[in-house]
N, CA and C atoms as an extended XYZ file, in Angstrom:
459
Properties=species:S:1:pos:R:3:atomname:S:1:resname:S:1:resid:I:1 pbc="F F F"
N       -81.487      -48.048       28.121 N   MET     1
C       -80.431      -47.246       28.290 CA  MET     1
C       -79.182      -47.845       28.663 C   MET     1
N       -78.161      -47.589       28.083 N   ILE     2
C       -76.708      -48.141       28.189 CA  ILE     2
C       -75.957      -47.500       29.353 C   ILE     2
N       -75.688      -48.265       30.344 N   THR     3
C       -74.793      -47.798       31.386 CA  THR     3
C       -73.394      -47.637       31.000 C   THR     3
N       -72.760      -47.085       31.968 N   LYS     4
C       -71.350      -46.977       31.865 CA  LYS     4
C       -70.607      -48.300       31.828 C   LYS     4
N       -71.149      -49.471       32.898 N   TYR     5
C       -70.897      -50.625       32.928 CA  TYR     5
C       -71.252      -51.369       31.518 C   TYR     5
N       -72.252      -51.177       30.879 N   SER     6
C       -72.717      -51.902       29.653 CA  SER     6
C       -71.724      -51.459       28.594 C   SER     6
N       -71.501      -50.091       28.632 N   ARG     7
C       -70.488      -49.569       27.411 CA  ARG     7
C       -69.170      -50.259       27.585 C   ARG     7
N       -68.837      -50.346       28.628 N   ALA     8
C       -67.246      -51.124       28.612 CA  ALA     8
C       -67.600      -52.720       28.107 C   ALA     8
N       -68.640      -53.235       28.424 N   ALA     9
C       -68.836      -54.724       28.306 CA  ALA     9
C       -69.131      -54.760       26.609 C   ALA     9
N       -69.924      -53.835       26.102 N   LEU    10
C       -70.075      -53.724       24.646 CA  LEU    10
C       -68.697      -53.611       23.897 C   LEU    10
N       -67.824      -52.769       24.469 N   ALA    11
C       -66.690      -52.420       23.703 CA  ALA    11
C       -65.780      -53.733       24.086 C   ALA    11
N       -65.716      -54.437       25.152 N   ALA    12
C       -65.043      -55.824       25.017 CA  ALA    12
C       -65.491      -56.644       24.322 C   ALA    12
N       -66.752      -56.850       24.147 N   MET    13
C       -67.493      -57.907       23.133 CA  MET    13
C       -66.928      -57.490       21.769 C   MET    13
N       -66.983      -56.100       21.408 N   THR    14
C       -66.638      -55.624       20.131 CA  THR    14
C       -65.124      -56.203       19.771 C   THR    14
N       -64.290      -55.878       20.735 N   LEU    15
C       -63.181      -56.159       20.694 CA  LEU    15
C       -62.730      -57.496       20.518 C   LEU    15
N       -63.253      -58.480       21.446 N   CYS    16
C       -63.339      -60.024       21.148 CA  CYS    16
C       -63.724      -60.411       19.754 C   CYS    16
N       -64.792      -59.838       19.321 N   ALA    17
C       -65.450      -60.024       18.010 CA  ALA    17
C       -64.356      -59.581       17.013 C   ALA    17
N       -63.797      -58.754       17.145 N   CYS    18
C       -62.817      -58.281       16.055 CA  CYS    18
C       -61.504      -59.312       15.917 C   CYS    18
N       -61.278      -59.504       17.161 N   ILE    19
C       -60.098      -60.515       17.496 CA  ILE    19
C       -60.166      -61.747       16.642 C   ILE    19
N       -61.505      -62.296       17.062 N   ALA    20
C       -62.031      -63.634       16.570 CA  ALA    20
C       -62.204      -63.556       15.002 C   ALA    20
N       -62.710      -62.547       14.515 N   LEU    21
C       -62.805      -62.430       13.159 CA  LEU    21
C       -61.358      -62.345       12.284 C   LEU    21
N       -60.471      -61.727       13.057 N   GLY    22
C       -59.247      -61.389       12.319 CA  GLY    22
C       -58.480      -62.843       12.369 C   GLY    22
N       -58.598      -63.672       13.444 N   SER    23
C       -57.921      -64.753       13.656 CA  SER    23
C       -58.451      -65.781       12.602 C   SER    23
N       -59.918      -65.696       12.413 N   PHE    24
C       -60.584      -66.460       11.532 CA  PHE    24
C       -59.938      -66.114        9.896 C   PHE    24
N       -59.788      -65.024        9.720 N   ALA    25
C       -59.358      -64.582        8.431 CA  ALA    25
C       -57.903      -65.220        8.070 C   ALA    25
N       -57.186      -65.118        9.268 N   VAL    26
C       -55.836      -65.682        9.033 CA  VAL    26
C       -55.783      -67.126        8.777 C   VAL    26
N       -56.641      -67.967        9.520 N   LEU    27
C       -56.857      -69.343        9.503 CA  LEU    27
C       -57.386      -69.807        8.067 C   LEU    27
N       -58.249      -68.881        7.371 N   ALA    28
C       -59.008      -68.827        6.200 CA  ALA    28
C       -58.027      -68.875        5.041 C   ALA    28
N       -56.859      -68.150        5.268 N   GLN    29
C       -56.008      -67.798        4.231 CA  GLN    29
C       -55.331      -69.112        3.809 C   GLN    29
N       -55.214      -69.250        2.424 N   PRO    30
C       -54.579      -70.497        2.087 CA  PRO    30
C       -52.983      -70.427        2.588 C   PRO    30
N       -52.483      -71.619        2.849 N   ALA    31
C       -51.035      -71.397        3.286 CA  ALA    31
C       -50.360      -71.204        2.101 C   ALA    31
N       -49.164      -70.463        2.042 N   SER    32
C       -48.298      -70.368        1.053 CA  SER    32
C       -47.771      -71.554        0.301 C   SER    32
N       -47.370      -71.430       -0.853 N   SER    33
C       -46.986      -72.401       -1.745 CA  SER    33
C       -45.537      -72.811       -1.311 C   SER    33
N       -44.876      -73.735       -1.457 N   LEU    34
C       -43.605      -74.336       -1.320 CA  LEU    34
C       -42.905      -73.371       -2.189 C   LEU    34
N       -43.167      -72.953       -3.291 N   TYR    35
C       -42.484      -72.322       -4.203 CA  TYR    35
C       -42.115      -70.614       -3.347 C   TYR    35
N       -43.342      -70.309       -2.703 N   ASP    36
C       -43.074      -68.911       -2.150 CA  ASP    36
C       -42.383      -69.118       -0.954 C   ASP    36
N       -42.310      -70.238       -0.165 N   ARG    37
C       -41.489      -70.417        1.136 CA  ARG    37
C       -40.060      -70.659        0.554 C   ARG    37
N       -39.820      -71.131       -0.686 N   LEU    38
C       -38.493      -71.214       -0.849 CA  LEU    38
C       -37.813      -69.899       -1.440 C   LEU    38
N       -38.791      -69.002       -1.685 N   GLY    39
C       -38.152      -67.761       -2.005 CA  GLY    39
C       -38.116      -67.311       -3.301 C   GLY    39
N       -39.193      -68.186       -4.119 N   GLY    40
C       -39.439      -67.825       -5.606 CA  GLY    40
C       -38.322      -68.258       -6.610 C   GLY    40
N       -38.477      -67.686       -7.538 N   LYS    41
C       -37.645      -68.211       -8.930 CA  LYS    41
C       -36.115      -67.668       -8.617 C   LYS    41
N       -35.848      -66.556       -7.988 N   PRO    42
C       -34.365      -66.137       -7.779 CA  PRO    42
C       -33.852      -66.879       -6.822 C   PRO    42
N       -34.533      -67.260       -5.701 N   ALA    43
C       -33.763      -68.274       -4.790 CA  ALA    43
C       -33.767      -69.671       -5.246 C   ALA    43
N       -34.470      -70.160       -5.900 N   ILE    44
C       -34.479      -71.404       -6.609 CA  ILE    44
C       -33.291      -71.410       -7.493 C   ILE    44
N       -33.291      -70.426       -8.302 N   THR    45
C       -31.947      -70.086       -9.320 CA  THR    45
C       -30.642      -69.981       -8.624 C   THR    45
N       -30.560      -69.665       -7.309 N   ALA    46
C       -29.183      -69.544       -6.449 CA  ALA    46
C       -29.134      -71.069       -5.985 C   ALA    46
N       -30.130      -71.714       -5.818 N   VAL    47
C       -29.856      -73.122       -5.258 CA  VAL    47
C       -29.501      -74.039       -6.492 C   VAL    47
N       -30.087      -73.894       -7.433 N   VAL    48
C       -29.583      -74.660       -8.675 CA  VAL    48
C       -28.195      -74.307       -8.893 C   VAL    48
N       -27.862      -73.069       -8.913 N   ASP    49
C       -26.368      -72.789       -9.333 CA  ASP    49
C       -25.476      -73.367       -8.148 C   ASP    49
N       -25.907      -73.359       -7.104 N   GLU    50
C       -24.872      -73.935       -6.101 CA  GLU    50
C       -24.879      -75.506       -6.212 C   GLU    50
N       -26.228      -76.111       -6.663 N   PHE    51
C       -26.252      -77.537       -6.662 CA  PHE    51
C       -25.606      -78.054       -7.824 C   PHE    51
N       -25.473      -77.399       -9.147 N   VAL    52
C       -24.848      -77.645      -10.160 CA  VAL    52
C       -23.342      -77.809       -9.846 C   VAL    52
N       -22.772      -76.523       -9.075 N   ALA    53
C       -21.406      -76.711       -8.633 CA  ALA    53
C       -21.062      -77.532       -8.169 C   ALA    53
N       -21.877      -78.108       -6.988 N   ARG    54
C       -21.637      -79.348       -6.290 CA  ARG    54
C       -21.426      -80.423       -7.148 C   ARG    54
N       -22.400      -80.604       -7.941 N   VAL    55
C       -22.348      -81.782       -8.708 CA  VAL    55
C       -21.134      -81.873       -9.592 C   VAL    55
N       -20.793      -80.817      -10.237 N   ALA    56
C       -19.367      -80.572      -10.957 CA  ALA    56
C       -18.222      -80.924      -10.083 C   ALA    56
N       -18.308      -80.514       -8.934 N   ALA    57
C       -17.115      -80.965       -7.980 CA  ALA    57
C       -17.211      -82.274       -7.574 C   ALA    57
N       -18.113      -82.993       -7.604 N   ASP    58
C       -18.380      -84.438       -6.878 CA  ASP    58
C       -17.630      -85.490       -7.872 C   ASP    58
N       -16.650      -86.045       -7.408 N   LYS    59
C       -16.053      -87.086       -8.310 CA  LYS    59
C       -17.010      -88.322       -8.589 C   LYS    59
N       -17.780      -88.474       -7.556 N   ARG    60
C       -18.608      -89.718       -7.668 CA  ARG    60
C       -19.512      -89.627       -9.144 C   ARG    60
N       -19.884      -88.561       -9.391 N   ILE    61
C       -21.099      -88.390      -10.300 CA  ILE    61
C       -20.702      -87.364      -11.485 C   ILE    61
N       -19.742      -86.515      -11.403 N   ASN    62
C       -19.509      -85.520      -12.195 CA  ASN    62
C       -19.227      -85.814      -13.657 C   ASN    62
N       -18.963      -87.226      -13.912 N   GLY    63
C       -18.860      -87.785      -15.451 CA  GLY    63
C       -20.042      -87.663      -16.275 C   GLY    63
N       -21.041      -87.723      -15.520 N   PHE    64
C       -22.338      -88.070      -15.968 CA  PHE    64
C       -22.690      -86.385      -16.777 C   PHE    64
N       -22.004      -85.358      -16.345 N   PHE    65
C       -22.415      -84.007      -16.663 CA  PHE    65
C       -21.184      -83.480      -17.284 C   PHE    65
N       -20.223      -84.196      -17.641 N   ALA    66
C       -18.902      -83.474      -18.292 CA  ALA    66
C       -19.454      -82.796      -19.370 C   ALA    66
N       -20.064      -83.407      -20.325 N   ALA    67
C       -20.316      -82.760      -21.837 CA  ALA    67
C       -21.101      -81.611      -21.623 C   ALA    67
N       -22.129      -81.462      -20.942 N   VAL    68
C       -23.035      -80.301      -20.540 CA  VAL    68
C       -22.052      -79.284      -19.730 C   VAL    68
N       -21.373      -79.602      -18.944 N   ALA    69
C       -20.496      -78.733      -18.119 CA  ALA    69
C       -19.724      -78.131      -19.081 C   ALA    69
N       -19.071      -78.845      -20.044 N   SER    70
C       -17.981      -78.149      -20.833 CA  SER    70
C       -18.411      -77.275      -22.124 C   SER    70
N       -19.670      -77.205      -22.005 N   ASP    71
C       -20.383      -76.175      -23.196 CA  ASP    71
C       -21.397      -75.121      -22.471 C   ASP    71
N       -20.949      -73.974      -22.233 N   PRO    72
C       -21.545      -72.975      -21.812 CA  PRO    72
C       -23.207      -72.765      -22.200 C   PRO    72
N       -23.514      -72.827      -23.415 N   ASN    73
C       -24.771      -72.842      -23.840 CA  ASN    73
C       -25.629      -74.045      -23.451 C   ASN    73
N       -25.081      -75.121      -23.616 N   ARG    74
C       -25.770      -76.394      -22.802 CA  ARG    74
C       -25.843      -76.184      -21.317 C   ARG    74
N       -25.005      -75.719      -20.656 N   LEU    75
C       -25.024      -75.588      -19.306 CA  LEU    75
C       -25.971      -74.689      -18.788 C   LEU    75
N       -26.082      -73.519      -19.397 N   ALA    76
C       -27.202      -72.465      -19.181 CA  ALA    76
C       -28.577      -73.036      -19.649 C   ALA    76
N       -28.758      -73.999      -20.541 N   ALA    77
C       -30.081      -74.225      -20.977 CA  ALA    77
C       -30.515      -75.478      -19.759 C   ALA    77
N       -29.366      -76.174      -19.241 N   PHE    78
C       -29.662      -77.152      -18.355 CA  PHE    78
C       -30.159      -76.452      -17.005 C   PHE    78
N       -29.506      -75.744      -16.655 N   LYS    79
C       -29.698      -75.052      -15.398 CA  LYS    79
C       -31.162      -74.212      -15.488 C   LYS    79
N       -31.487      -73.679      -16.600 N   GLY    80
C       -32.703      -73.259      -16.801 CA  GLY    80
C       -33.818      -74.160      -16.735 C   GLY    80
N       -33.590      -75.656      -17.252 N   LYS    81
C       -34.567      -76.549      -17.191 CA  LYS    81
C       -34.766      -76.978      -15.839 C   LYS    81
N       -33.571      -77.002      -14.979 N   LEU    82
C       -33.491      -77.709      -13.820 CA  LEU    82
C       -34.260      -76.563      -12.765 C   LEU    82
N       -34.233      -75.359      -13.064 N   VAL    83
C       -34.825      -74.159      -12.518 CA  VAL    83
C       -36.259      -74.384      -12.531 C   VAL    83
N       -36.752      -74.420      -13.921 N   ASP    84
C       -38.281      -74.628      -14.195 CA  ASP    84
C       -38.919      -75.867      -13.561 C   ASP    84
N       -38.197      -76.870      -13.577 N   GLN    85
C       -38.616      -78.193      -13.082 CA  GLN    85
C       -38.871      -78.062      -11.538 C   GLN    85
N       -37.884      -77.547      -10.894 N   ILE    86
C       -38.003      -77.206       -9.307 CA  ILE    86
C       -39.119      -76.288       -9.045 C   ILE    86
N       -39.212      -75.051      -10.020 N   CYS    87
C       -40.308      -74.317       -9.941 CA  CYS    87
C       -41.691      -74.803       -9.947 C   CYS    87
N       -41.836      -75.603      -11.028 N   GLU    88
C       -43.094      -76.131      -11.212 CA  GLU    88
C       -43.489      -77.118      -10.058 C   GLU    88
N       -42.389      -77.919       -9.681 N   ALA    89
C       -42.882      -79.168       -8.739 CA  ALA    89
C       -43.114      -78.493       -7.431 C   ALA    89
N       -42.576      -77.168       -7.174 N   SER    90
C       -42.848      -76.664       -5.810 CA  SER    90
C       -44.156      -75.571       -6.032 C   SER    90
N       -44.853      -75.706       -6.980 N   GLY    91
C       -46.054      -75.094       -7.064 CA  GLY    91
C       -45.912      -73.665       -7.573 C   GLY    91
N       -44.707      -73.508       -8.142 N   GLY    92
C       -44.562      -71.997       -9.014 CA  GLY    92
C       -45.053      -71.800      -10.298 C   GLY    92
N       -45.085      -70.776      -11.016 N   PRO    93
C       -45.539      -70.562      -12.091 CA  PRO    93
C       -45.011      -71.166      -13.416 C   PRO    93
N       -43.830      -71.606      -13.174 N   CYS    94
C       -42.944      -72.254      -14.237 CA  CYS    94
C       -43.339      -73.409      -15.021 C   CYS    94
N       -43.126      -73.765      -16.160 N   LYS    95
C       -43.365      -75.083      -16.682 CA  LYS    95
C       -42.247      -75.545      -17.360 C   LYS    95
N       -41.843      -76.810      -16.761 N   TYR    96
C       -40.633      -77.741      -17.304 CA  TYR    96
C       -41.195      -77.990      -18.762 C   TYR    96
N       -40.253      -77.782      -19.672 N   THR    97
C       -40.329      -78.105      -21.044 CA  THR    97
C       -39.377      -79.255      -21.468 C   THR    97
N       -38.517      -79.662      -20.578 N   GLY    98
C       -37.469      -80.632      -20.954 CA  GLY    98
C       -38.077      -81.996      -21.108 C   GLY    98
N       -37.267      -82.914      -21.427 N   LYS    99
C       -37.465      -84.372      -21.529 CA  LYS    99
C       -37.980      -84.857      -20.299 C   LYS    99
N       -38.731      -85.968      -20.298 N   ASN   100
C       -39.201      -86.724      -18.923 CA  ASN   100
C       -37.972      -87.456      -18.730 C   ASN   100
N       -38.001      -87.884      -17.441 N   MET   101
C       -36.872      -88.283      -16.789 CA  MET   101
C       -36.261      -89.598      -17.328 C   MET   101
N       -37.154      -90.499      -17.620 N   LYS   102
C       -36.771      -91.776      -18.328 CA  LYS   102
C       -36.045      -91.319      -19.606 C   LYS   102
N       -36.534      -90.717      -20.561 N   SER   103
C       -35.785      -90.299      -21.768 CA  SER   103
C       -34.396      -89.773      -21.465 C   SER   103
N       -34.328      -88.712      -20.553 N   ALA   104
C       -33.347      -87.819      -20.327 CA  ALA   104
C       -32.453      -88.921      -19.623 C   ALA   104
N       -32.520      -89.840      -18.943 N   HIS   105
C       -31.511      -90.633      -18.327 CA  HIS   105
C       -31.353      -92.130      -19.047 C   HIS   105
N       -32.106      -92.257      -20.077 N   ALA   106
C       -32.079      -93.632      -20.720 CA  ALA   106
C       -30.443      -93.908      -21.154 C   ALA   106
N       -30.032      -95.300      -20.860 N   GLY   107
C       -28.797      -95.594      -21.268 CA  GLY   107
C       -27.486      -95.091      -20.411 C   GLY   107
N       -27.793      -94.172      -19.610 N   MET   108
C       -26.945      -93.675      -18.830 CA  MET   108
C       -26.172      -94.481      -17.614 C   MET   108
N       -27.019      -95.474      -17.217 N   GLY   109
C       -26.522      -96.439      -16.351 CA  GLY   109
C       -26.429      -96.057      -14.930 C   GLY   109
N       -27.473      -95.062      -14.436 N   VAL   110
C       -27.335      -94.370      -13.151 CA  VAL   110
C       -27.669      -95.488      -12.190 C   VAL   110
N       -26.791      -95.620      -11.147 N   THR   111
C       -27.149      -96.548      -10.210 CA  THR   111
C       -27.811      -95.831       -8.771 C   THR   111
N       -28.228      -96.774       -7.834 N   ASP   112
C       -28.863      -96.014       -6.516 CA  ASP   112
C       -27.662      -95.151       -5.981 C   ASP   112
N       -26.356      -95.517       -5.906 N   ALA   113
C       -25.229      -94.881       -5.585 CA  ALA   113
C       -25.187      -93.238       -6.021 C   ALA   113
N       -25.227      -93.624       -7.350 N   ASP   114
C       -25.180      -92.227       -8.154 CA  ASP   114
C       -26.407      -91.294       -7.792 C   ASP   114
N       -27.462      -91.943       -7.722 N   PHE   115
C       -28.694      -90.994       -7.371 CA  PHE   115
C       -28.503      -90.525       -6.169 C   PHE   115
N       -28.035      -91.363       -5.048 N   ASN   116
C       -27.851      -90.815       -3.737 CA  ASN   116
C       -26.718      -89.688       -3.606 C   ASN   116
N       -25.894      -89.982       -4.281 N   ALA   117
C       -24.954      -88.639       -4.349 CA  ALA   117
C       -25.546      -87.351       -5.084 C   ALA   117
N       -26.378      -87.539       -5.842 N   LEU   118
C       -27.094      -86.437       -6.457 CA  LEU   118
C       -27.895      -85.717       -5.479 C   LEU   118
N       -28.484      -86.525       -4.741 N   VAL   119
C       -29.443      -85.982       -3.671 CA  VAL   119
C       -28.769      -85.407       -2.618 C   VAL   119
N       -27.378      -86.065       -2.129 N   GLU   120
C       -26.713      -85.398       -1.203 CA  GLU   120
C       -26.189      -84.243       -1.510 C   GLU   120
N       -25.889      -83.854       -2.984 N   ASP   121
C       -25.445      -82.453       -3.283 CA  ASP   121
C       -26.759      -81.385       -3.275 C   ASP   121
N       -27.794      -82.048       -3.783 N   LEU   122
C       -29.139      -81.024       -3.667 CA  LEU   122
C       -29.336      -80.647       -2.107 C   LEU   122
N       -29.180      -81.670       -1.212 N   VAL   123
C       -29.318      -81.376        0.249 CA  VAL   123
C       -28.027      -80.275        0.422 C   VAL   123
N       -26.907      -80.516        0.189 N   GLY   124
C       -26.152      -79.675        0.665 CA  GLY   124
C       -26.401      -78.124        0.209 C   GLY   124
N       -26.895      -78.093       -1.051 N   ALA   125
C       -27.376      -76.835       -1.539 CA  ALA   125
C       -28.279      -76.061       -0.778 C   ALA   125
N       -29.358      -77.055       -0.553 N   LEU   126
C       -30.601      -76.595        0.385 CA  LEU   126
C       -30.213      -75.946        1.712 C   LEU   126
N       -29.165      -76.883        2.212 N   ASP   127
C       -28.741      -76.609        3.597 CA  ASP   127
C       -28.034      -75.222        3.596 C   ASP   127
N       -27.187      -75.193        2.513 N   LYS   128
C       -26.375      -73.675        2.402 CA  LYS   128
C       -27.440      -72.411        2.479 C   LYS   128
N       -28.465      -72.520        1.988 N   PHE   129
C       -29.508      -71.250        1.821 CA  PHE   129
C       -30.389      -71.532        2.875 C   PHE   129
N       -30.110      -72.247        3.786 N   LYS   130
C       -31.040      -72.490        5.107 CA  LYS   130
C       -32.565      -72.812        4.758 C   LYS   130
N       -32.707      -73.572        3.863 N   VAL   131
C       -34.046      -73.926        3.599 CA  VAL   131
C       -34.693      -74.700        4.748 C   VAL   131
N       -35.682      -74.567        5.198 N   ALA   132
C       -36.461      -74.990        6.536 CA  ALA   132
C       -36.530      -76.592        6.324 C   ALA   132
N       -36.249      -77.399        7.343 N   PRO   133
C       -36.391      -78.738        7.125 CA  PRO   133
C       -37.829      -79.393        6.769 C   PRO   133
N       -38.728      -78.815        7.153 N   ASP   134
C       -39.974      -79.228        6.457 CA  ASP   134
C       -40.005      -79.168        5.086 C   ASP   134
N       -39.549      -78.034        4.449 N   ASP   135
C       -39.622      -77.321        3.140 CA  ASP   135
C       -38.628      -78.399        2.452 C   ASP   135
N       -37.718      -78.516        2.816 N   LYS   136
C       -36.500      -79.386        2.181 CA  LYS   136
C       -37.271      -80.792        1.969 C   LYS   136
N       -37.767      -81.230        2.995 N   GLN   137
C       -38.421      -82.732        2.947 CA  GLN   137
C       -39.696      -82.818        1.818 C   GLN   137
N       -40.339      -81.962        1.867 N   ILE   138
C       -41.368      -81.495        0.936 CA  ILE   138
C       -40.843      -81.644       -0.488 C   ILE   138
N       -39.941      -81.075       -0.636 N   LEU   139
C       -39.383      -80.671       -2.080 CA  LEU   139
C       -38.665      -82.087       -2.379 C   LEU   139
N       -37.890      -82.774       -1.495 N   LEU   140
C       -37.318      -83.952       -1.923 CA  LEU   140
C       -38.434      -84.972       -1.907 C   LEU   140
N       -39.712      -84.962       -1.299 N   GLY   141
C       -40.775      -85.818       -1.673 CA  GLY   141
C       -41.292      -85.799       -2.786 C   GLY   141
N       -41.279      -84.438       -3.299 N   VAL   142
C       -41.847      -84.199       -4.844 CA  VAL   142
C       -41.000      -84.586       -5.775 C   VAL   142
N       -39.704      -84.560       -5.768 N   LEU   143
C       -38.632      -84.965       -6.655 CA  LEU   143
C       -38.256      -86.293       -6.458 C   LEU   143
N       -38.255      -87.085       -5.461 N   GLY   144
C       -37.861      -88.456       -5.042 CA  GLY   144
C       -38.871      -89.460       -5.841 C   GLY   144
N       -39.767      -89.460       -6.351 N   PRO   145
C       -40.554      -90.340       -7.165 CA  PRO   145
C       -39.991      -90.556       -8.565 C   PRO   145
N       -39.017      -89.526       -8.905 N   MET   146
C       -38.380      -89.260      -10.286 CA  MET   146
C       -37.367      -90.568      -10.316 C   MET   146
N       -36.851      -90.960       -9.179 N   LYS   147
C       -35.931      -92.079       -9.099 CA  LYS   147
C       -36.029      -93.182       -9.790 C   LYS   147
N       -37.369      -93.609       -9.931 N   LYS   148
C       -37.846      -94.886      -10.509 CA  LYS   148
C       -37.402      -94.805      -12.019 C   LYS   148
N       -37.454      -93.495      -12.481 N   ASP   149
C       -37.362      -92.976      -14.042 CA  ASP   149
C       -35.792      -92.843      -14.380 C   ASP   149
N       -34.969      -92.634      -13.270 N   ILE   150
C       -33.640      -92.225      -13.526 CA  ILE   150
C       -32.613      -93.417      -13.364 C   ILE   150
N       -32.927      -94.041      -12.320 N   VAL   151
C       -31.895      -95.087      -11.757 CA  VAL   151
C       -32.060      -96.448      -12.953 C   VAL   151
N       -31.248      -97.023      -13.447 N   GLU   152
C       -31.313      -98.031      -14.282 CA  GLU   152
C       -30.678      -99.531      -13.754 C   GLU   152
N       -29.778      -99.288      -12.620 N   LYS   153
C       -29.106     -100.470      -12.293 CA  LYS   153
C       -29.345     -100.682      -10.734 C   LYS   153
């Protein structure tokens, strides 16, 4: 026979079990990808547009991009490949189909200072869109190893 007290205890135990199972379900869900946390392809596209504008205005490195920037078709293709590269690197569904970094930068004479200027411009674009510090560090950590294939001097 269930008493009034035992009904309350049973209800409390059921509630606790539901809360525990709900908490487990939340913990068991995979963490969202960096791609999702960045806001997906539309947000990555906005960051790339800002980044390219910053690079174009950056007298330290804009000479490397003068030919691309002067041709609207080449600029659009460059931005598209950059979006795909960041999208793929962040766990998104895109596939980067451009050249590997070593081939793309061969003979350009990129220095550490040039690379660092580019990173500063990227960080500025990420900051403008208020990318979380942890997500910014993860993205830079994914892109950072490319430095060895880009810097020649």
